[in-house]
Phi, psi and omega in degrees: 000129180288163178298323181295314179298319179297320179294319179296315179299320179295319180294317179296322177294321178297318179297316178301318180294320178300316181293321177298326181272006182062025177267072190290325179297317180293321178299316181295320179297317180293320179298318181294337183278347184275147177256125181289336187296333184263006186272142168285161182306317181294328177289321179296321178301313181290320181301310181292327175298312182292326178295316177299316178301314182297314180296325178295330177295332178265011179062027175267074193288325178299314179293322179298316179302318180300315180289321177299321179293319178297320177295317181296315181297319179294321179294320180295321179297325181273356182074023180271086186294325180298318179290325175300312180297320179300314181290326176297321176300315183291319177296320176300319181295318180295314179295327177296315177303326182271005179062029172264077195291326181295315178293322177299317181298320179301314182287317178300316182294322179293319178299315180297320179300318180291314180300323179293317180295329180274351183070026181276108186292315180296319178299320178293323176299315179294318183299314179292326177294317179299316179294324175301314178299322180293318179296323178300312181294336177271001178080012181261081186289330181297308179290330177299316179298319178300315181294320179294322177299315179296318179301313180299320181295316180293317179294325177296317178299322182279350183071022181260077187284334175292322176291330182287330188305313180301321180294322177299314183291322175297318180298320178294320179297316179296319179298319179295316182294323186271323189233351176103184188299317183301318180295319179296318177301321178297320179298313182291320179298317179297315182299319184280309189273331181256315182271355174062034175270100182249038174296143186301325180291322178294315178297318180296314180298320179295318177300318179298316180294326176294326173299314179298331182270015179059043175236065188297322182292317176298319178302314181299320180301314182286325177294323177293325175295320176299316180298321179298316180296317179300318181289324177299323182269002181057040178268125183230032181266201184288347173294318176297318181298318182292317178297318178297319177300314181295322177296319178300318181294313183292328175297321177297319179295333178268008181063026174264074193289328179295315179294321179300312180300316181301312183289324180291324176295317179297317179298318179300318180293316180297322186282354174299336181278348186231069189294341185248007183290136182249160184198154165270126189208159171276138179239109180294149182232139180275057186236028185301331180292344186246018179299325181290350178261011175091013179270135181277152178293341179207163170231165179260125177261123185283329185215061184273151173281124189305316182296318178297315181298320179298313180295320182290322176294319177298320178301317180298316179298317179296321178294320177300329181273002178084010182262073191292318182297319177294322178298317180297324178294320178291324176301316180300321179292321179296318179294319180299325183286332183208072192274347186257029175223173188275326192298327178297327182285330174297312178301318180298317182302317180294321178294318178298320180295321177296329180276000181081016182260074188294323179295318179292324177297315179301317180296319180294315179297321178297319179296318178301315180295329181294331178276326180225076186297340181262003180284112185296324180296319179293314182295321180295321178295317179296318180295333179297318185259339184208080184292351182253003186301324182259019179298140182272072177227158178290153183295334179265000177281161177299142179293135181293354179285345179091011182288340184090352179275160172295149183304319183292340179264355186238244184286351174271003180273070181233000000 
């Protein structure tokens, strides 16, 4: 090997390391320093591949496509089928991002054809997963499920359970949308217990769904398994925070309030690093005194801010424990984290009501309704404390409660 070839190989290895470490600026700088004229064909294939990857990190997709195509053409000329398939996957991904589904399908399908001809199990797993994602975006859920099933089978054969996890979760989502919670639970149970996919996200999602299915003890078991895997892998990102949050919630549902508080505090601290992360989550409510009036111990938030949800759940647990001032402090943090939606104000209203602050509770429930006027849970809470708040009377008219005061000075004072 010549000194020039050795230097090029060392530089390409350095670029790969930079990209793995997300040091994209350094990768781009190193790429710009290389001369294509001294490269062997195999080096040029890798160089153009890495250049495309780097540019895609900067969202320069047109330029990235150009480099992926150059890499693919060079690989095809050299008979390097693996590199051809790799570039087809990347080209498919870029076109998929741009919602150019037909072109994405062409590249994904070609990559899968090559991986199949080579007998590459992992490549086939990725190929079927990519096509599944494409079918979902095209609204073809039936074929998407077929592709995800195939993807899971190939990844299971390869023992690549982390790669399998996204297909499992997509499969579960489709089952939930088409057939409901029971079907989704079946997908996750099969993946974990039969297909042996014990990825932390799969375990966490299954635990969450078991909570929804009123199986808190089973939920806790799987959530604890998720936490064990996260700790084994030394993962401390928002995945750890979400699993910790779910454990806190399920402990509260099991009346293990000390453990619930501990986990919810930890989740709140972890989520300070992820201020914009969203989630579908259970939101505990400090309304136990009103269960006989049809109020649930929790509601489901479809698009909650994780940090807000953590503080609000902690507030409910603290209120259940009689620590109202601390609960109010957590409520303030929850509202601050996601103030332009209704659910934080619903949580606030229950804590205020527990504190004997009926006027503040009425105002909070009214605020919740102002964001989601058709939400029955919000309206029912407001009617509990202020049945006249939404009365269709002028603010200077007599209050319909019969107090003799103007509406704005009475039940309209929210």
